[in-house]
C-alpha positions in Angstrom: -0.3 1.3 -23.8 -2.3 3.7 -21.9 -0.1 6.4 -19.9 -1.6 8.2 -17.0 -0.6 11.2 -15.0 -2.3 11.9 -11.7 -3.6 15.4 -11.0 -4.3 16.8 -7.6 -6.7 19.8 -7.4 -9.3 21.7 -5.4 -12.4 23.7 -6.4 -12.2 26.7 -3.8 -11.6 29.3 -6.5 -11.3 29.6 -10.2 -7.5 30.2 -9.8 -4.7 27.9 -9.1 -6.8 24.8 -8.8 -4.1 22.4 -9.9 -1.9 21.6 -6.8 0.3 19.0 -8.5 0.9 16.5 -11.2 2.3 13.1 -10.4 3.5 9.8 -12.0 1.6 7.5 -9.6 -1.7 7.2 -7.9 0.1 6.8 -4.6 1.9 10.1 -4.9 -1.2 11.9 -5.8 -3.2 10.4 -2.9 -0.5 11.3 -0.4 -0.3 14.9 -1.5 -4.2 15.2 -1.6 -4.4 13.9 1.9 -1.6 16.3 3.1 -3.0 19.4 1.5 -6.7 18.6 1.7 -7.3 20.3 5.1 -6.2 23.6 3.8 -9.3 23.8 1.6 -13.0 23.7 2.8 -13.9 21.1 0.3 -10.6 19.2 0.5 -8.4 18.1 -2.4 -9.3 15.5 -5.0 -7.0 13.5 -7.4 -7.7 11.8 -10.7 -5.9 10.0 -13.5 -5.7 11.7 -16.8 -4.6 9.8 -19.9 -1.8 11.4 -21.8 -3.1 12.7 -25.0 -6.7 12.9 -23.8 -8.6 16.0 -24.5 -11.5 17.9 -22.7 -14.2 18.0 -25.3 -17.8 17.8 -23.7 -19.3 20.0 -21.0 -18.0 21.0 -17.7 -15.9 18.4 -15.9 -16.7 15.7 -18.4 -14.1 12.9 -18.5 -14.1 9.6 -20.0 -11.7 7.3 -18.1 -11.3 3.8 -19.4 -8.4 2.1 -17.5 -8.6 -0.9 -19.8 -8.1 1.0 -23.1 
């Protein structure tokens, strides 16, 4: 069973880019919408599979929701 967490972040600076970690996409979307206007480029959110590693190039992510 794939377990996901949902991460809300921004890319305004190299520091403190993660704004929150959530159990559901709905929670992450609500927070991204709420805090997005505080950042020039807004806020984004994405699912991250528990146990998944960063291993190739900048911002490379393989997300397969059917795994």
